[in-house]
A tleap script that builds the chain and sets N, CA, C and O, in Angstrom:
source leaprc.protein.ff14SB
mol = sequence {
  NMET ASN ILE GLN CYS PRO ALA CYS GLY GLU
  ASN ASN SER PHE PRO THR SER LYS PRO ILE
  GLN CYS GLN HIE CYS SER LYS PRO ILE SER
  GLY THR HIE TYR ASP LYS LYS SER GLY SER
  VAL ILE LYS GLY LEU ILE VAL VAL ALA ILE
  GLY GLY SER ILE VAL THR ASN SER TYR PHE
  LYS LYS ASP ASP ARG TYR SER LEU HIE THR
  GLU TYR ALA ILE VAL GLN SER CYS ILE SER
  GLN SER GLN LYS PRO LEU ASP LYS SER GLN
  PHE ARG ARG LYS ILE GLU VAL CYS VAL CYS
  ALA LEU SER THR THR GLN LYS THR PHE ASP
  SER ASP LYS TYR GLU ILE GLY SER SER GLU
  PHE ILE ALA SER PHE LYS GLN SER ALA GLY
  THR CYS THR CLYS
}
set mol.1.N position { -15.674 37.891 -27.872 }
set mol.1.CA position { -15.253 37.090 -27.001 }
set mol.1.C position { -16.558 37.055 -25.988 }
set mol.1.O position { -17.279 38.011 -25.700 }
set mol.2.N position { -16.646 35.901 -25.597 }
set mol.2.CA position { -17.983 35.640 -24.512 }
set mol.2.C position { -17.160 35.048 -23.442 }
set mol.2.O position { -16.426 34.080 -23.641 }
set mol.3.N position { -17.307 35.716 -22.157 }
set mol.3.CA position { -16.939 35.109 -20.915 }
set mol.3.C position { -18.157 35.154 -19.934 }
set mol.3.O position { -18.998 36.044 -19.810 }
set mol.4.N position { -18.034 33.963 -19.265 }
set mol.4.CA position { -18.892 33.806 -18.319 }
set mol.4.C position { -18.555 34.649 -17.046 }
set mol.4.O position { -17.365 34.807 -16.773 }
set mol.5.N position { -19.352 35.107 -16.384 }
set mol.5.CA position { -19.016 35.793 -14.894 }
set mol.5.C position { -18.956 34.780 -13.882 }
set mol.5.O position { -19.879 33.989 -13.691 }
set mol.6.N position { -17.936 34.790 -13.259 }
set mol.6.CA position { -17.849 33.798 -12.297 }
set mol.6.C position { -18.710 34.043 -10.959 }
set mol.6.O position { -19.006 33.072 -10.263 }
set mol.7.N position { -19.062 35.181 -10.645 }
set mol.7.CA position { -19.967 35.666 -9.523 }
set mol.7.C position { -21.335 35.209 -9.907 }
set mol.7.O position { -21.896 34.377 -9.195 }
set mol.8.N position { -21.910 35.676 -10.958 }
set mol.8.CA position { -23.232 35.450 -11.346 }
set mol.8.C position { -23.706 34.506 -12.552 }
set mol.8.O position { -24.890 34.260 -12.784 }
set mol.9.N position { -22.686 34.041 -13.243 }
set mol.9.CA position { -22.773 33.028 -14.137 }
set mol.9.C position { -23.425 33.558 -15.623 }
set mol.9.O position { -23.590 32.847 -16.615 }
set mol.10.N position { -23.691 34.759 -15.516 }
set mol.10.CA position { -24.198 35.376 -16.840 }
set mol.10.C position { -23.225 35.397 -17.777 }
set mol.10.O position { -22.078 35.404 -17.332 }
set mol.11.N position { -23.373 35.409 -19.055 }
set mol.11.CA position { -22.465 35.692 -20.123 }
set mol.11.C position { -22.337 37.023 -20.510 }
set mol.11.O position { -23.271 37.825 -20.524 }
set mol.12.N position { -20.927 37.318 -20.896 }
set mol.12.CA position { -20.734 38.716 -21.306 }
set mol.12.C position { -19.855 38.626 -22.365 }
set mol.12.O position { -18.829 37.946 -22.377 }
set mol.13.N position { -20.364 39.474 -23.445 }
set mol.13.CA position { -19.765 39.745 -24.726 }
set mol.13.C position { -18.734 40.883 -24.716 }
set mol.13.O position { -19.066 41.967 -24.236 }
set mol.14.N position { -17.441 40.691 -25.244 }
set mol.14.CA position { -16.518 41.508 -25.057 }
set mol.14.C position { -15.956 41.662 -26.782 }
set mol.14.O position { -15.462 40.702 -27.374 }
set mol.15.N position { -16.135 43.016 -27.415 }
set mol.15.CA position { -15.496 42.982 -28.561 }
set mol.15.C position { -14.067 43.209 -28.372 }
set mol.15.O position { -13.559 43.814 -27.428 }
set mol.16.N position { -13.328 42.540 -29.584 }
set mol.16.CA position { -12.003 42.629 -29.615 }
set mol.16.C position { -11.779 43.492 -30.867 }
set mol.16.O position { -12.618 43.606 -31.760 }
set mol.17.N position { -10.614 44.071 -30.858 }
set mol.17.CA position { -10.088 44.993 -31.676 }
set mol.17.C position { -9.356 44.099 -32.991 }
set mol.17.O position { -9.566 44.408 -34.164 }
set mol.18.N position { -8.581 43.096 -32.633 }
set mol.18.CA position { -7.900 42.256 -33.545 }
set mol.18.C position { -8.281 40.750 -33.126 }
set mol.18.O position { -8.583 40.452 -31.971 }
set mol.19.N position { -8.236 39.881 -34.136 }
set mol.19.CA position { -8.474 38.600 -34.002 }
set mol.19.C position { -7.568 37.944 -32.815 }
set mol.19.O position { -6.379 38.260 -32.826 }
set mol.20.N position { -7.963 37.173 -31.923 }
set mol.20.CA position { -7.010 36.614 -30.853 }
set mol.20.C position { -6.669 35.114 -31.489 }
set mol.20.O position { -7.578 34.430 -31.959 }
set mol.21.N position { -5.437 34.705 -31.471 }
set mol.21.CA position { -4.869 33.466 -32.108 }
set mol.21.C position { -4.184 32.837 -30.804 }
set mol.21.O position { -3.686 33.383 -29.820 }
set mol.22.N position { -4.341 31.479 -31.160 }
set mol.22.CA position { -3.531 30.567 -30.203 }
set mol.22.C position { -2.089 30.661 -30.362 }
set mol.22.O position { -1.492 30.709 -31.438 }
set mol.23.N position { -1.642 30.681 -29.335 }
set mol.23.CA position { 0.105 30.770 -29.328 }
set mol.23.C position { 0.750 29.659 -29.951 }
set mol.23.O position { 1.868 29.780 -30.453 }
set mol.24.N position { 0.055 28.477 -29.950 }
set mol.24.CA position { 0.463 27.230 -30.394 }
set mol.24.C position { 0.376 26.940 -31.781 }
set mol.24.O position { 1.374 26.650 -32.441 }
set mol.25.N position { -0.808 27.006 -32.270 }
set mol.25.CA position { -1.212 26.703 -33.593 }
set mol.25.C position { -1.543 27.753 -34.523 }
set mol.25.O position { -1.613 27.542 -35.734 }
set mol.26.N position { -1.775 29.019 -33.927 }
set mol.26.CA position { -1.811 30.299 -34.624 }
set mol.26.C position { -3.380 30.440 -35.322 }
set mol.26.O position { -3.638 31.327 -36.136 }
set mol.27.N position { -4.319 29.481 -34.894 }
set mol.27.CA position { -5.495 29.586 -35.318 }
set mol.27.C position { -6.285 30.552 -34.452 }
set mol.27.O position { -5.975 30.625 -33.263 }
set mol.28.N position { -7.365 31.370 -34.969 }
set mol.28.CA position { -8.210 32.227 -34.351 }
set mol.28.C position { -9.162 31.228 -33.409 }
set mol.28.O position { -9.715 30.165 -33.693 }
set mol.29.N position { -9.123 32.106 -32.002 }
set mol.29.CA position { -10.229 31.524 -31.067 }
set mol.29.C position { -11.149 32.383 -30.535 }
set mol.29.O position { -11.739 32.142 -29.482 }
set mol.30.N position { -11.345 33.578 -31.330 }
set mol.30.CA position { -12.336 34.520 -30.951 }
set mol.30.C position { -13.642 33.934 -31.293 }
set mol.30.O position { -13.607 33.069 -32.168 }
set mol.31.N position { -14.754 34.216 -30.798 }
set mol.31.CA position { -16.025 33.753 -30.970 }
set mol.31.C position { -16.332 32.504 -30.273 }
set mol.31.O position { -17.322 31.835 -30.568 }
set mol.32.N position { -15.534 32.187 -29.388 }
set mol.32.CA position { -15.337 30.862 -28.629 }
set mol.32.C position { -15.983 31.224 -27.369 }
set mol.32.O position { -15.898 32.364 -26.913 }
set mol.33.N position { -16.678 30.209 -26.751 }
set mol.33.CA position { -17.201 30.655 -25.143 }
set mol.33.C position { -16.213 29.949 -24.181 }
set mol.33.O position { -15.845 28.778 -24.271 }
set mol.34.N position { -15.852 30.846 -23.260 }
set mol.34.CA position { -15.082 30.678 -22.168 }
set mol.34.C position { -15.819 30.585 -20.953 }
set mol.34.O position { -16.627 31.473 -20.680 }
set mol.35.N position { -15.631 29.575 -20.158 }
set mol.35.CA position { -16.162 29.439 -18.771 }
set mol.35.C position { -15.310 28.823 -17.844 }
set mol.35.O position { -14.306 28.297 -18.323 }
set mol.36.N position { -15.478 28.760 -16.585 }
set mol.36.CA position { -14.774 28.338 -15.431 }
set mol.36.C position { -15.350 26.719 -15.583 }
set mol.36.O position { -16.479 26.321 -15.869 }
set mol.37.N position { -14.115 25.977 -15.276 }
set mol.37.CA position { -14.353 24.424 -15.157 }
set mol.37.C position { -14.982 24.269 -13.913 }
set mol.37.O position { -14.693 24.829 -12.856 }
set mol.38.N position { -15.985 23.348 -14.170 }
set mol.38.CA position { -16.913 23.141 -13.009 }
set mol.38.C position { -16.041 21.788 -12.209 }
set mol.38.O position { -15.299 20.944 -12.712 }
set mol.39.N position { -16.471 21.985 -10.785 }
set mol.39.CA position { -15.712 20.906 -9.799 }
set mol.39.C position { -16.371 19.958 -10.002 }
set mol.39.O position { -15.903 19.014 -9.366 }
set mol.40.N position { -17.546 19.583 -10.764 }
set mol.40.CA position { -18.371 18.671 -10.590 }
set mol.40.C position { -17.672 17.212 -11.665 }
set mol.40.O position { -17.882 16.002 -11.576 }
set mol.41.N position { -16.963 17.866 -12.453 }
set mol.41.CA position { -16.136 16.750 -13.235 }
set mol.41.C position { -15.187 16.018 -12.329 }
set mol.41.O position { -14.998 14.802 -12.310 }
set mol.42.N position { -14.601 16.961 -11.561 }
set mol.42.CA position { -13.432 16.265 -10.584 }
set mol.42.C position { -14.073 15.331 -9.551 }
set mol.42.O position { -13.655 14.228 -9.201 }
set mol.43.N position { -15.245 16.028 -9.101 }
set mol.43.CA position { -16.226 15.065 -7.863 }
set mol.43.C position { -16.669 13.872 -8.508 }
set mol.43.O position { -16.577 12.845 -7.836 }
set mol.44.N position { -17.155 13.777 -9.724 }
set mol.44.CA position { -17.526 12.863 -10.580 }
set mol.44.C position { -16.488 11.625 -10.700 }
set mol.44.O position { -16.796 10.445 -10.535 }
set mol.45.N position { -15.142 12.140 -11.032 }
set mol.45.CA position { -13.926 11.328 -11.174 }
set mol.45.C position { -13.792 10.528 -9.733 }
set mol.45.O position { -13.701 9.304 -9.645 }
set mol.46.N position { -13.797 11.439 -8.632 }
set mol.46.CA position { -13.477 10.787 -7.496 }
set mol.46.C position { -14.653 9.861 -7.005 }
set mol.46.O position { -14.399 8.802 -6.431 }
set mol.47.N position { -15.757 10.218 -7.204 }
set mol.47.CA position { -16.960 9.103 -6.855 }
set mol.47.C position { -16.644 7.723 -8.001 }
set mol.47.O position { -16.826 6.575 -7.595 }
set mol.48.N position { -16.301 7.906 -9.021 }
set mol.48.CA position { -16.090 6.581 -9.888 }
set mol.48.C position { -14.925 5.906 -9.314 }
set mol.48.O position { -14.970 4.711 -9.019 }
set mol.49.N position { -13.699 6.757 -9.115 }
set mol.49.CA position { -12.589 6.002 -8.580 }
set mol.49.C position { -12.952 5.077 -7.229 }
set mol.49.O position { -12.806 3.865 -7.071 }
set mol.50.N position { -13.446 6.032 -6.367 }
set mol.50.CA position { -13.749 5.312 -5.014 }
set mol.50.C position { -14.930 4.041 -5.404 }
set mol.50.O position { -14.712 2.902 -4.991 }
set mol.51.N position { -15.931 4.285 -6.061 }
set mol.51.CA position { -16.719 3.237 -6.332 }
set mol.51.C position { -15.928 2.056 -7.179 }
set mol.51.O position { -15.951 0.892 -6.781 }
set mol.52.N position { -15.482 2.309 -7.943 }
set mol.52.CA position { -14.606 1.275 -8.788 }
set mol.52.C position { -13.510 0.517 -7.799 }
set mol.52.O position { -13.246 -0.674 -7.964 }
set mol.53.N position { -12.904 1.309 -6.766 }
set mol.53.CA position { -12.004 0.464 -6.067 }
set mol.53.C position { -12.838 -0.429 -4.985 }
set mol.53.O position { -12.370 -1.457 -4.496 }
set mol.54.N position { -14.175 0.104 -4.660 }
set mol.54.CA position { -14.821 -0.869 -3.867 }
set mol.54.C position { -15.340 -2.065 -4.514 }
set mol.54.O position { -15.348 -3.141 -3.915 }
set mol.55.N position { -15.822 -1.923 -5.831 }
set mol.55.CA position { -16.196 -2.859 -6.558 }
set mol.55.C position { -15.023 -3.882 -6.733 }
set mol.55.O position { -15.098 -5.053 -6.362 }
set mol.56.N position { -14.115 -3.413 -7.234 }
set mol.56.CA position { -12.918 -4.051 -7.605 }
set mol.56.C position { -12.247 -4.879 -6.462 }
set mol.56.O position { -11.823 -6.019 -6.656 }
set mol.57.N position { -12.173 -4.220 -5.227 }
set mol.57.CA position { -11.825 -5.098 -4.125 }
set mol.57.C position { -12.929 -6.333 -3.599 }
set mol.57.O position { -12.630 -7.420 -3.105 }
set mol.58.N position { -14.255 -5.797 -3.871 }
set mol.58.CA position { -15.135 -6.951 -3.510 }
set mol.58.C position { -15.308 -7.963 -4.386 }
set mol.58.O position { -15.881 -9.010 -4.083 }
set mol.59.N position { -14.745 -7.671 -5.711 }
set mol.59.CA position { -14.828 -8.849 -6.713 }
set mol.59.C position { -13.640 -9.634 -6.688 }
set mol.59.O position { -13.677 -10.847 -6.891 }
set mol.60.N position { -12.469 -8.942 -6.425 }
set mol.60.CA position { -11.166 -9.860 -6.252 }
set mol.60.C position { -10.980 -10.501 -4.780 }
set mol.60.O position { -10.184 -11.397 -4.497 }
set mol.61.N position { -11.714 -9.977 -4.064 }
set mol.61.CA position { -11.306 -10.596 -2.545 }
set mol.61.C position { -12.508 -11.556 -2.241 }
set mol.61.O position { -12.796 -11.652 -1.048 }
set mol.62.N position { -13.208 -12.236 -3.077 }
set mol.62.CA position { -13.976 -13.236 -3.256 }
set mol.62.C position { -13.748 -14.369 -2.081 }
set mol.62.O position { -14.509 -14.695 -1.169 }
set mol.63.N position { -12.380 -14.876 -2.433 }
set mol.63.CA position { -11.857 -15.644 -1.593 }
set mol.63.C position { -10.876 -15.249 -0.616 }
set mol.63.O position { -10.061 -14.374 -0.905 }
set mol.64.N position { -10.873 -15.919 0.735 }
set mol.64.CA position { -10.208 -15.295 1.650 }
set mol.64.C position { -8.795 -15.879 1.548 }
set mol.64.O position { -8.584 -17.067 1.792 }
set mol.65.N position { -7.935 -15.114 1.223 }
set mol.65.CA position { -6.549 -15.817 0.857 }
set mol.65.C position { -5.529 -15.452 1.902 }
set mol.65.O position { -5.617 -14.337 2.418 }
set mol.66.N position { -4.613 -16.239 2.251 }
set mol.66.CA position { -3.512 -15.903 3.184 }
set mol.66.C position { -2.559 -14.785 2.279 }
set mol.66.O position { -2.798 -14.378 1.142 }
set mol.67.N position { -1.620 -14.495 2.999 }
set mol.67.CA position { -0.862 -13.412 2.648 }
set mol.67.C position { 0.033 -14.103 1.524 }
set mol.67.O position { 0.011 -15.332 1.456 }
set mol.68.N position { 0.768 -13.417 0.697 }
set mol.68.CA position { 1.575 -14.229 -0.338 }
set mol.68.C position { 2.683 -14.819 0.327 }
set mol.68.O position { 3.108 -15.867 -0.159 }
set mol.69.N position { 3.288 -14.319 1.429 }
set mol.69.CA position { 4.488 -14.815 1.973 }
set mol.69.C position { 4.055 -16.179 2.771 }
set mol.69.O position { 4.832 -17.132 2.828 }
set mol.70.N position { 2.929 -16.202 3.304 }
set mol.70.CA position { 2.463 -17.400 3.966 }
set mol.70.C position { 1.999 -18.556 2.733 }
set mol.70.O position { 2.200 -19.757 2.917 }
set mol.71.N position { 1.418 -18.082 1.587 }
set mol.71.CA position { 1.231 -19.203 0.671 }
set mol.71.C position { 2.617 -19.602 0.313 }
set mol.71.O position { 2.923 -20.768 0.564 }
set mol.72.N position { 3.479 -18.851 -0.218 }
set mol.72.CA position { 4.942 -19.294 -0.617 }
set mol.72.C position { 5.482 -20.356 0.452 }
set mol.72.O position { 5.912 -21.459 0.115 }
set mol.73.N position { 5.425 -19.975 1.574 }
set mol.73.CA position { 6.215 -20.685 2.695 }
set mol.73.C position { 5.373 -22.095 2.624 }
set mol.73.O position { 5.975 -23.167 2.562 }
set mol.74.N position { 3.968 -22.022 2.638 }
set mol.74.CA position { 3.276 -23.436 2.949 }
set mol.74.C position { 3.603 -24.341 1.633 }
set mol.74.O position { 3.925 -25.520 1.781 }
set mol.75.N position { 3.506 -23.730 0.300 }
set mol.75.CA position { 3.799 -24.467 -0.680 }
set mol.75.C position { 5.187 -24.966 -0.672 }
set mol.75.O position { 5.381 -26.161 -0.899 }
set mol.76.N position { 6.270 -24.087 -0.409 }
set mol.76.CA position { 7.697 -24.332 -0.435 }
set mol.76.C position { 7.955 -25.598 0.496 }
set mol.76.O position { 8.701 -26.535 0.211 }
set mol.77.N position { 7.222 -25.462 1.630 }
set mol.77.CA position { 7.318 -26.388 2.687 }
set mol.77.C position { 6.792 -27.967 2.229 }
set mol.77.O position { 7.370 -28.995 2.583 }
set mol.78.N position { 5.789 -27.929 1.518 }
set mol.78.CA position { 5.164 -28.811 0.847 }
set mol.78.C position { 6.010 -29.482 -0.103 }
set mol.78.O position { 6.087 -30.710 -0.065 }
set mol.79.N position { 6.665 -28.800 -0.970 }
set mol.79.CA position { 7.604 -29.426 -2.015 }
set mol.79.C position { 8.769 -29.893 -1.545 }
set mol.79.O position { 9.140 -31.029 -1.842 }
set mol.80.N position { 9.521 -29.054 -0.727 }
set mol.80.CA position { 10.745 -29.691 -0.170 }
set mol.80.C position { 10.636 -30.609 0.942 }
set mol.80.O position { 11.627 -30.792 1.648 }
set mol.81.N position { 9.509 -31.229 1.191 }
set mol.81.CA position { 9.189 -32.126 2.307 }
set mol.81.C position { 9.845 -33.507 2.145 }
set mol.81.O position { 10.201 -34.179 3.112 }
set mol.82.N position { 9.972 -33.860 0.966 }
set mol.82.CA position { 10.555 -35.221 0.452 }
set mol.82.C position { 12.193 -35.293 0.659 }
set mol.82.O position { 12.736 -36.392 0.774 }
set mol.83.N position { 12.950 -34.068 0.701 }
set mol.83.CA position { 14.215 -33.945 0.721 }
set mol.83.C position { 14.970 -34.768 -0.188 }
set mol.83.O position { 16.031 -35.208 0.255 }
set mol.84.N position { 14.596 -35.115 -1.556 }
set mol.84.CA position { 15.147 -35.975 -2.310 }
set mol.84.C position { 15.077 -35.178 -3.620 }
set mol.84.O position { 14.242 -34.281 -3.726 }
set mol.85.N position { 15.958 -35.483 -4.664 }
set mol.85.CA position { 16.103 -34.797 -5.884 }
set mol.85.C position { 15.050 -35.293 -6.645 }
set mol.85.O position { 14.810 -36.498 -6.724 }
set mol.86.N position { 14.272 -34.244 -7.329 }
set mol.86.CA position { 13.084 -34.782 -8.166 }
set mol.86.C position { 13.297 -34.296 -9.661 }
set mol.86.O position { 13.654 -33.143 -9.904 }
set mol.87.N position { 13.073 -35.181 -10.587 }
set mol.87.CA position { 13.321 -34.620 -11.988 }
set mol.87.C position { 12.204 -33.585 -12.266 }
set mol.87.O position { 11.426 -33.245 -11.375 }
set mol.88.N position { 12.145 -33.107 -13.494 }
set mol.88.CA position { 11.232 -31.997 -13.798 }
set mol.88.C position { 9.793 -32.323 -13.818 }
set mol.88.O position { 9.004 -31.540 -13.291 }
set mol.89.N position { 9.387 -33.392 -14.370 }
set mol.89.CA position { 8.109 -33.820 -14.304 }
set mol.89.C position { 7.653 -34.265 -12.831 }
set mol.89.O position { 6.476 -34.063 -12.532 }
set mol.90.N position { 8.407 -34.787 -12.007 }
set mol.90.CA position { 8.058 -34.869 -10.627 }
set mol.90.C position { 7.769 -33.649 -10.032 }
set mol.90.O position { 6.707 -33.431 -9.448 }
set mol.91.N position { 8.646 -32.864 -10.152 }
set mol.91.CA position { 8.750 -31.317 -9.536 }
set mol.91.C position { 7.435 -30.674 -10.019 }
set mol.91.O position { 6.629 -30.153 -9.248 }
set mol.92.N position { 7.299 -30.742 -11.198 }
set mol.92.CA position { 6.078 -30.038 -11.633 }
set mol.92.C position { 4.768 -30.749 -11.068 }
set mol.92.O position { 3.783 -30.013 -11.005 }
set mol.93.N position { 4.624 -31.909 -10.699 }
set mol.93.CA position { 3.624 -32.697 -10.293 }
set mol.93.C position { 3.523 -32.263 -8.806 }
set mol.93.O position { 2.460 -31.970 -8.258 }
set mol.94.N position { 4.535 -32.254 -8.313 }
set mol.94.CA position { 4.807 -32.102 -6.732 }
set mol.94.C position { 4.077 -30.465 -6.628 }
set mol.94.O position { 3.278 -30.300 -5.706 }
set mol.95.N position { 4.278 -29.613 -7.306 }
set mol.95.CA position { 4.040 -28.248 -7.325 }
set mol.95.C position { 2.287 -28.422 -7.594 }
set mol.95.O position { 1.547 -27.948 -6.732 }
set mol.96.N position { 1.856 -28.906 -8.446 }
set mol.96.CA position { 0.585 -28.997 -8.649 }
set mol.96.C position { -0.334 -29.449 -7.324 }
set mol.96.O position { -1.339 -28.860 -6.926 }
set mol.97.N position { 0.224 -30.552 -6.792 }
set mol.97.CA position { -0.427 -31.288 -5.879 }
set mol.97.C position { -0.320 -30.215 -4.460 }
set mol.97.O position { -1.280 -30.135 -3.695 }
set mol.98.N position { 0.729 -29.561 -4.267 }
set mol.98.CA position { 0.793 -28.702 -3.285 }
set mol.98.C position { 0.045 -27.556 -3.305 }
set mol.98.O position { -0.434 -27.117 -2.260 }
set mol.99.N position { -0.143 -26.927 -4.534 }
set mol.99.CA position { -0.991 -25.838 -4.853 }
set mol.99.C position { -2.528 -26.320 -4.661 }
set mol.99.O position { -3.351 -25.613 -4.080 }
set mol.100.N position { -2.806 -27.479 -5.157 }
set mol.100.CA position { -4.298 -27.901 -5.172 }
set mol.100.C position { -4.399 -27.973 -3.497 }
set mol.100.O position { -5.316 -27.374 -2.936 }
set mol.101.N position { -3.556 -28.624 -2.841 }
set mol.101.CA position { -3.949 -29.011 -1.443 }
set mol.101.C position { -4.222 -27.528 -0.798 }
set mol.101.O position { -5.231 -27.244 -0.153 }
set mol.102.N position { -3.151 -26.646 -1.087 }
set mol.102.CA position { -3.430 -25.579 -0.332 }
set mol.102.C position { -4.704 -24.781 -0.853 }
set mol.102.O position { -5.179 -24.013 -0.017 }
set mol.103.N position { -5.244 -24.822 -1.904 }
set mol.103.CA position { -6.099 -24.251 -2.476 }
set mol.103.C position { -7.515 -24.850 -1.724 }
set mol.103.O position { -8.459 -24.177 -1.310 }
set mol.104.N position { -7.389 -25.993 -1.693 }
set mol.104.CA position { -8.405 -26.913 -1.114 }
set mol.104.C position { -8.593 -26.557 0.491 }
set mol.104.O position { -9.691 -26.182 0.902 }
set mol.105.N position { -7.565 -26.685 1.288 }
set mol.105.CA position { -7.361 -26.293 2.560 }
set mol.105.C position { -7.812 -25.077 3.130 }
set mol.105.O position { -8.187 -24.972 4.297 }
set mol.106.N position { -7.766 -23.962 2.120 }
set mol.106.CA position { -7.999 -22.435 2.339 }
set mol.106.C position { -9.374 -22.214 2.410 }
set mol.106.O position { -9.843 -21.260 3.030 }
set mol.107.N position { -10.239 -23.265 1.647 }
set mol.107.CA position { -11.776 -23.152 2.023 }
set mol.107.C position { -12.210 -23.594 3.364 }
set mol.107.O position { -13.306 -23.301 3.841 }
set mol.108.N position { -11.324 -24.299 3.948 }
set mol.108.CA position { -11.649 -24.759 5.327 }
set mol.108.C position { -11.187 -23.789 6.331 }
set mol.108.O position { -11.928 -23.392 7.230 }
set mol.109.N position { -9.911 -23.385 6.180 }
set mol.109.CA position { -9.234 -22.469 7.189 }
set mol.109.C position { -8.959 -21.112 6.399 }
set mol.109.O position { -7.976 -20.870 5.698 }
set mol.110.N position { -9.886 -20.403 6.630 }
set mol.110.CA position { -9.645 -19.060 6.088 }
set mol.110.C position { -8.418 -18.316 6.845 }
set mol.110.O position { -7.849 -18.735 7.853 }
set mol.111.N position { -8.139 -17.138 6.149 }
set mol.111.CA position { -6.987 -16.341 6.922 }
set mol.111.C position { -7.088 -15.965 8.153 }
set mol.111.O position { -6.056 -15.732 8.781 }
set mol.112.N position { -8.523 -15.808 8.839 }
set mol.112.CA position { -8.764 -15.684 10.224 }
set mol.112.C position { -8.321 -16.985 11.050 }
set mol.112.O position { -7.777 -16.904 12.151 }
set mol.113.N position { -8.591 -18.110 10.446 }
set mol.113.CA position { -8.370 -19.326 11.281 }
set mol.113.C position { -7.136 -19.936 11.254 }
set mol.113.O position { -6.748 -20.642 12.185 }
set mol.114.N position { -6.381 -19.687 10.102 }
set mol.114.CA position { -4.912 -20.273 9.958 }
set mol.114.C position { -4.225 -19.746 10.913 }
set mol.114.O position { -4.204 -18.557 11.233 }
set mol.115.N position { -3.523 -20.820 11.489 }
set mol.115.CA position { -2.313 -20.781 12.482 }
set mol.115.C position { -1.077 -21.402 12.070 }
set mol.115.O position { -1.266 -22.569 11.726 }
set mol.116.N position { 0.113 -21.026 11.988 }
set mol.116.CA position { 1.105 -21.438 11.761 }
set mol.116.C position { 1.645 -22.841 12.538 }
set mol.116.O position { 1.990 -22.740 13.715 }
set mol.117.N position { 1.703 -24.024 11.922 }
set mol.117.CA position { 2.092 -25.261 12.632 }
set mol.117.C position { 0.723 -25.863 13.355 }
set mol.117.O position { 0.819 -26.830 14.112 }
set mol.118.N position { -0.523 -25.253 13.087 }
set mol.118.CA position { -1.602 -25.966 13.724 }
set mol.118.C position { -1.736 -27.425 13.188 }
set mol.118.O position { -1.601 -27.719 12.000 }
set mol.119.N position { -2.049 -28.412 14.309 }
set mol.119.CA position { -2.265 -29.693 13.842 }
set mol.119.C position { -3.340 -30.128 12.788 }
set mol.119.O position { -3.212 -30.894 11.832 }
set mol.120.N position { -4.426 -29.435 13.221 }
set mol.120.CA position { -5.633 -29.326 12.512 }
set mol.120.C position { -5.563 -28.872 10.896 }
set mol.120.O position { -6.202 -29.434 10.007 }
set mol.121.N position { -4.783 -27.899 10.733 }
set mol.121.CA position { -4.260 -27.521 9.480 }
set mol.121.C position { -3.521 -28.429 8.623 }
set mol.121.O position { -3.838 -28.779 7.486 }
set mol.122.N position { -2.375 -28.814 9.377 }
set mol.122.CA position { -1.648 -29.715 8.718 }
set mol.122.C position { -2.140 -31.269 8.377 }
set mol.122.O position { -1.683 -31.941 7.452 }
set mol.123.N position { -3.070 -31.662 9.228 }
set mol.123.CA position { -4.019 -32.794 9.007 }
set mol.123.C position { -4.852 -32.590 7.863 }
set mol.123.O position { -4.856 -33.431 6.965 }
set mol.124.N position { -5.660 -31.410 7.793 }
set mol.124.CA position { -6.292 -31.110 6.598 }
set mol.124.C position { -5.666 -31.109 5.302 }
set mol.124.O position { -6.115 -31.623 4.278 }
set mol.125.N position { -4.490 -30.424 5.461 }
set mol.125.CA position { -3.639 -30.138 4.150 }
set mol.125.C position { -3.137 -31.581 3.775 }
set mol.125.O position { -3.365 -31.981 2.634 }
set mol.126.N position { -2.483 -32.367 4.644 }
set mol.126.CA position { -2.342 -33.657 4.177 }
set mol.126.C position { -3.444 -34.620 3.505 }
set mol.126.O position { -3.205 -35.379 2.567 }
set mol.127.N position { -4.756 -34.456 4.174 }
set mol.127.CA position { -5.954 -35.258 3.433 }
set mol.127.C position { -6.193 -34.485 2.098 }
set mol.127.O position { -6.438 -35.139 1.085 }
set mol.128.N position { -6.133 -33.103 2.049 }
set mol.128.CA position { -6.283 -32.370 0.668 }
set mol.128.C position { -4.999 -32.847 -0.482 }
set mol.128.O position { -5.140 -32.842 -1.705 }
set mol.129.N position { -3.926 -33.191 0.157 }
set mol.129.CA position { -3.091 -33.515 -0.977 }
set mol.129.C position { -3.215 -34.773 -1.554 }
set mol.129.O position { -3.058 -35.008 -2.752 }
set mol.130.N position { -3.575 -35.802 -0.449 }
set mol.130.CA position { -4.097 -37.091 -0.775 }
set mol.130.C position { -4.998 -37.055 -1.920 }
set mol.130.O position { -4.836 -37.680 -2.968 }
set mol.131.N position { -6.007 -36.233 -1.618 }
set mol.131.CA position { -7.155 -36.069 -2.701 }
set mol.131.C position { -6.500 -35.463 -3.957 }
set mol.131.O position { -6.789 -35.940 -5.054 }
set mol.132.N position { -5.724 -34.545 -3.866 }
set mol.132.CA position { -5.098 -34.026 -5.270 }
set mol.132.C position { -4.219 -35.045 -6.096 }
set mol.132.O position { -4.245 -34.964 -7.324 }
set mol.133.N position { -3.524 -35.901 -5.539 }
set mol.133.CA position { -2.965 -36.728 -6.200 }
set mol.133.C position { -3.630 -37.759 -7.157 }
set mol.133.O position { -3.098 -38.260 -8.147 }
set mol.134.N position { -4.652 -37.946 -6.777 }
set mol.134.CA position { -5.634 -38.934 -7.589 }
set mol.134.C position { -5.903 -38.288 -8.897 }
set mol.134.O position { -6.634 -38.839 -9.720 }
savepdb mol mol.pdb
quit
């Protein structure tokens, strides 16, 4: 059996009187080289995880979106503004227009500039909605 010394890294050969077998599959494991697991594998995984996280965040954070709660509230307010019953097709069209208007307005008013009830935002949103209905 070969075992690597943890202090100096040299391989040491130890004779065994009887073959050593795996406790699970009963296959011999003598003649195999054993060494200490390197921390570099773990360090490599950490670097990949952090790097992947940075790349993923920068890729998916391309557009500066509002919080989910804010987006939902804006679209819900837009949809329910008419306060009259809509059939399915009208409702779907209203959703498309409201989402389109929000998407267009977000390009002008990013999450840092957005203020609830801002007259500038509302005017831009209404203009975008008018463009989206065409």
